[in-house]
C-alpha positions as CSV (number, residue, x, y, z in Angstrom):
1,R,0.0,-0.1,0.0
2,R,1.4,3.4,-1.0
3,R,1.9,5.8,1.9
4,S,-0.3,8.7,1.9
5,T,1.1,12.2,1.6
6,V,1.1,14.3,4.8
7,D,-1.4,17.0,4.7
8,K,0.0,20.6,4.1
9,K,-0.7,23.0,7.0
10,P,-3.3,25.4,5.6
11,V,-2.5,29.2,5.6
12,R,-4.6,30.9,8.3
13,L,-6.2,33.9,6.5
14,D,-7.3,35.4,9.8
15,R,-3.7,35.5,11.0
16,L,-2.3,36.7,7.7
17,A,-5.0,39.7,7.8
18,L,-3.8,40.6,11.3
19,I,-0.2,40.5,10.0
20,V,-1.0,42.8,7.0
21,G,-3.1,45.1,9.3
22,G,-0.3,45.4,11.7
23,A,2.2,46.1,9.2
24,A,0.1,48.8,7.6
25,T,-0.5,50.3,11.0
26,F,3.2,50.3,11.8
27,R,4.2,51.8,8.5
28,Y,1.7,54.7,9.0
29,L,3.0,55.5,12.6
30,G,6.7,55.0,11.4
31,Y,6.3,57.4,8.6
32,R,4.6,60.0,10.8
33,Y,7.7,59.8,13.1
34,V,10.4,60.0,10.3
35,D,8.4,62.7,8.6
36,R,9.2,64.9,11.6
37,A,12.5,63.6,12.4
38,W,14.0,63.6,8.9
39,Y,12.0,64.9,6.1
40,Q,12.3,68.7,6.8
41,G,14.6,69.8,3.9
42,Q,13.9,70.9,0.4
43,K,12.2,68.4,-1.9
44,Q,13.3,67.9,-5.4
45,D,12.2,66.0,-8.5
46,E,15.3,64.4,-9.5
47,I,16.9,61.6,-7.3
48,R,20.0,62.6,-5.5
49,W,22.6,59.7,-5.4
50,I,24.9,59.5,-2.6
51,N,28.0,57.1,-2.4
52,D,29.0,57.8,1.2
53,W,31.5,55.0,2.1
54,G,33.9,57.5,3.5
55,G,32.5,57.4,7.0
56,D,31.6,61.1,7.2
57,T,28.3,60.1,8.4
58,Y,28.2,58.7,11.7
59,L,31.6,57.0,11.1
60,N,29.6,54.4,9.1
61,L,27.8,53.3,12.2
62,D,24.5,53.9,10.2
63,K,25.5,51.2,7.9
64,W,25.3,48.7,10.8
65,G,22.0,50.3,11.8
66,H,20.8,49.7,8.2
67,F,21.9,46.2,8.5
68,I,20.6,45.3,11.8
69,G,17.2,47.1,10.8
70,G,16.8,44.9,7.9
71,A,17.8,41.8,9.5
72,M,15.4,42.4,12.5
73,L,12.7,43.3,10.2
74,A,13.0,40.4,7.9
75,Q,13.2,38.0,10.9
76,T,10.1,39.4,12.6
77,L,8.2,39.2,9.3
78,T,9.5,35.5,8.6
79,E,8.3,34.4,12.1
80,A,4.9,36.2,11.4
81,F,4.4,34.4,8.3
82,Q,5.4,31.2,9.6
83,W,2.9,31.7,12.4
84,S,0.1,32.5,9.8
85,G,0.9,28.9,8.0
86,F,3.5,29.3,5.6
87,R,6.3,26.8,5.2
88,P,9.8,28.0,6.7
89,R,11.4,28.6,3.3
90,T,8.5,30.4,1.9
91,A,8.1,32.5,5.1
92,A,11.7,33.4,4.9
93,L,11.6,34.5,1.4
94,M,8.4,36.5,2.0
95,G,10.1,38.1,5.1
96,T,13.1,39.0,3.1
97,V,11.2,40.4,0.1
98,T,8.7,42.4,2.2
99,S,11.4,44.0,4.4
100,W,13.7,44.8,1.4
101,A,10.7,46.5,-0.4
102,A,9.8,48.5,2.8
103,L,13.4,49.6,3.2
104,L,13.7,50.7,-0.4
105,E,10.7,52.7,0.0
106,I,12.3,54.5,2.9
107,E,15.4,54.9,0.6
108,M,13.5,56.4,-2.3
109,R,11.9,59.0,0.0
110,D,15.4,59.9,1.1
111,A,16.3,60.2,-2.5
112,H,14.1,63.2,-3.3
113,F,15.3,65.6,-0.3
114,D,18.5,67.4,-0.7
115,Q,19.4,67.0,3.0
116,W,19.5,63.2,2.3
117,G,19.6,61.5,-0.9
118,F,19.6,57.8,-2.0
119,S,22.5,56.3,-0.4
120,I,24.0,53.4,-2.2
121,P,25.8,51.9,0.8
122,D,22.7,52.2,2.8
123,F,20.8,50.3,0.3
124,V,23.4,47.7,0.2
125,A,23.4,47.3,4.0
126,N,19.4,47.2,3.8
127,S,19.7,44.3,1.3
128,V,22.3,42.3,3.1
129,G,20.5,42.5,6.5
130,A,17.1,41.6,5.0
131,S,18.6,38.7,3.3
132,V,19.7,37.1,6.7
133,P,16.6,34.8,7.4
134,L,16.6,33.5,4.0
135,V,20.3,32.5,4.1
136,H,19.7,30.9,7.6
137,S,16.6,29.0,6.0
138,T,18.6,27.8,2.8
139,W,21.7,26.9,4.6
140,P,20.7,26.1,8.4
141,S,24.3,25.4,9.4
142,T,24.7,29.4,9.1
143,Q,22.3,29.7,11.9
144,V,25.2,29.4,14.3
145,V,25.9,33.3,13.4
146,R,23.2,35.6,14.6
147,F,23.0,39.4,15.0
148,K,21.6,41.2,17.9
149,F,21.2,44.9,19.0
150,S,21.2,46.8,22.5
151,Y,20.5,50.2,23.2
152,L,21.3,52.8,26.2
153,P,20.5,56.3,25.5
154,S,23.7,58.4,25.3
155,P,24.3,61.8,26.9
156,L,24.1,63.5,23.6
157,Y,20.6,62.3,23.2
158,L,19.4,62.6,27.0
159,N,20.8,66.1,27.4
160,N,20.2,67.2,23.9
161,D,18.2,70.4,25.0
162,K,21.1,71.5,27.4
163,R,23.9,70.8,24.9
164,A,22.2,72.6,22.1
165,A,21.6,75.5,24.2
166,V,25.3,76.0,24.6
167,D,26.1,74.9,20.9
168,R,27.6,71.6,22.1
169,P,27.2,68.3,19.9
170,H,23.9,66.8,20.5
171,I,21.4,64.3,19.0
172,E,17.8,65.3,18.4
173,H,16.1,62.1,17.5
174,L,16.5,58.7,19.1
175,I,16.7,57.0,15.8
176,D,19.9,58.9,15.2
177,D,21.5,58.0,18.6
178,Y,24.3,55.7,17.3
179,E,26.3,56.8,20.3
180,G,23.9,54.6,22.5
181,M,23.6,51.7,20.2
182,T,25.6,48.4,20.0
183,F,25.6,45.9,17.3
184,W,26.4,42.3,18.2
185,L,27.6,39.5,16.2
186,T,27.0,36.3,18.1
187,L,28.2,32.7,17.7
188,S,26.5,29.5,19.1
189,V,29.4,27.4,20.2
190,E,27.7,24.1,21.2
191,P,26.7,23.1,17.4
192,L,30.3,23.5,16.5
193,L,31.6,21.1,19.1
194,A,31.7,17.3,19.2
195,G,31.8,14.3,21.6
196,R,32.6,15.2,25.3
197,A,32.9,18.9,24.7
198,R,29.6,19.2,23.2
199,E,28.1,17.4,26.3
200,V,29.7,19.6,29.0
201,W,29.3,22.9,27.1
202,P,26.3,25.0,28.6
203,D,23.3,25.1,26.1
204,F,22.8,28.6,26.7
205,L,26.3,29.9,26.4
206,G,27.6,31.6,23.4
207,V,30.1,34.2,22.3
208,A,29.4,37.6,21.2
209,L,31.5,40.4,19.4
């Protein structure tokens, strides 16, 4: 007797609708914030292209911010699509493409303001970060490497009013407070070990840079 195929897990349309609604709300609120924080300059019709690899902007820490932002957004969407019933590989592809498109939209808004412009390095960092869940899904062994983010507000942001009053360096918006951000590259050690070493190594203990 031929073995019957395993039933596919159906996609939960109610959960998918919740994801779409939540994403639309987040997009609306997010753009309201960045409109106040960023888009206050002169708008122009043509795209202003920027190739800022030199580190003049935030010493290139903003590139890590774009990378981590893309990775975190894509991972969140990947998990959400899995929760709604999509297979892991399909969910990872959807999470990557959706987050990449959302970040491209932001970059295109930047492109038409004279204060900002379309940053090619930022776009590259967005794209590489957004692809992390898809890479992890396609090559599971790469999951030993993860990326994390922590934040502690810096004095440049916490005391921005006082510092601005005396013309000292300050940061007006939390999203620009790279002084307070830390970007972590983590390594899961246990999967790389074998034999007795793997048995005695604590499950929770990894290495972070």
